[in-house]
N, C-alpha and C positions, 0 to 999 in steps of 0.2 A: 700803258699798251691794251689794245681792245682785246677782248675775247669773242669768238665767233662760233657758235653752236650751230653745226650742219646736222640736221636731223635725220632720223633712221625711220623707216616707216613704223616701227615699233615704239617710237618715243612717245613718252607721257607728255603730252603738250600742255598739261597744267602747271608745269615748272620749268622755266627757262634758266634756271641757276643763274641769275644775274649777268647773263651773256649781254654784250653791247650789240652784237649783230647776229641774226639767225637767219637761217636757210631752211625753207622746206625742200627737202629731197627726197624723191622716191623713184629708185632706178626701174622699178616695175612699169613705170608710164605714171603720168600726173593725173591725179584725181582732183577734179575741180572743188568738190565739196570737202575733200579731206584739206587742200590748200587753202580753201576758205576759212576752215575753222582753224587752222594753225595760225593764219593772219589775225584772225579775231582775238585767239588766245593772247598772241605776241602783244597785240596794240594794248589788250586789257592789262597785260603787265608793263605798259609804258615803254617798250622798246621801240626806237626810232629807226632802226636800219633793219627791214624785213624783207629777206630776199627769197626768190623762187628759183630753183635750179632750173637752168636750161631753156624755159619757155618764156620768152620775152613777152609774148602776146598775150598770154595768160597773166603773166605778172602785171601787165598794165591794166587788164580788163578788171582784174580782182582788187587793184589798188595796192599792190606791193611798193615798196619804194625802189626796189631794183632786181636785177636778175643776176645770178651766178652762172655764167656761160662756161662750157668746157673747152678744152684747148683745140676742138674741131669747129668751134662756133664763132671765129674772128669775123667772119662775113656779116653776122648780125649786130656788131657792136654799134656801127653807126645808126641803124634803125631804132635800136633799144634806146641810145643816146636821144635821138629826134623825139622819142615819144616820153621823154622827161625821165627816163630811169637811170638810177646809179648802176653802174656794172662794174662786177668783179670778174675776172676771167683766170681760170686756171692755167698756171704755167710751169712747165717741166725744163726749160732751158733758156739760155741767154738769148737765143734768137726768138723764142716766144715773147720773153720780157720786151724785147725791142720792138716786136709787132704790137704787143699791148699799148706801149707808149705812143706808137705812131697812131694808132687807134684812138687813143685819149681815153682809155678805160679809168675808171677812178681808183680802183684796188686790184692787186693781183693776190692770187695764192701761189705760192712756190713750194713744189711737193716733188718727191716725198723728202721730208728732212729726216726723219728717223725710220726704222724698219717698219714697214707696213705690209701686210698680207696682199699678194698679186700686184705690186706696184712698182716692182724692180728696186735697183739698188738705192739706198738712201743716199740724199746728197749731203748730210751732215751740217753740223754748225759752222764749220769754217766756210763752206761753199754759201751759204745763208749771209754770212757776215759780208763776203765778197759782193754779193748782189744788192744787198742793202747800202753799201758803200759806192758802189759803181752806178746805180740807177736811182733816179729822183721820181720814184713812185711808191705810194704806201704799199709794202710787201707783208702779207699775211703768211706765216708758217703754216704749213699743213702736212700732216703724214706722221702717224705713228706718236702722236703727242698725247701721252696717257699719264704722265706723272708731275707732279710740281717741279721736280727737278729739271725735266725737260721744259716746261715753261719757263723756268729760270734762265737757262741756257738761251732759249729764243729771246727773251727780253735782253739779256746780255749782249746778243748779236746784233741788237738794234732794231729788230723787226717792228714794223707797225702793231702787230698783233699775232695771235696764233688762233688757229681753226681746227676744230676736232669732232669727229663724231663720238669715238669712244670714250674720250675724257669726260664727256657729259652724260653719256647713256650706260657707262659701266656701273652698275650698282654696288658692286664691291668696292668702289673708290670711296663711296659715302660712308 
């Protein structure tokens, strides 16, 4: 099962905690210099799947491996793929998963699996299991994953991996 670290603007980019995938994400707006620094640090640590959140043109220009699009950005999937980028897209329903498959994305995040501030009702592990069994696409569980017990549940559900911000950035966990 892969681990996918989604950054927070305050994240210490000198340690990626052995994540398999990483994503530079800054909801305040993309800072080209900060994104480039994040990319350089991730490459220095040998990470092979480095994504930029939402901005496929900047991802390509800077040399990221891919882009993580939000659930309103399906229109950009074909162009990102044409530019040779791997594409992850955020999904919150079966209809969105089906659209992601039609658009031939590489991976999806499915969320929220557990309780997460301001993200609506959690889908839960049973729903995650159904999606994993029903759809032939790598599904990365996202949302409220902050403990090893939750990671174990996600793995038992058969997910391709888990993604988190807080699991990797919560210093009290270490």
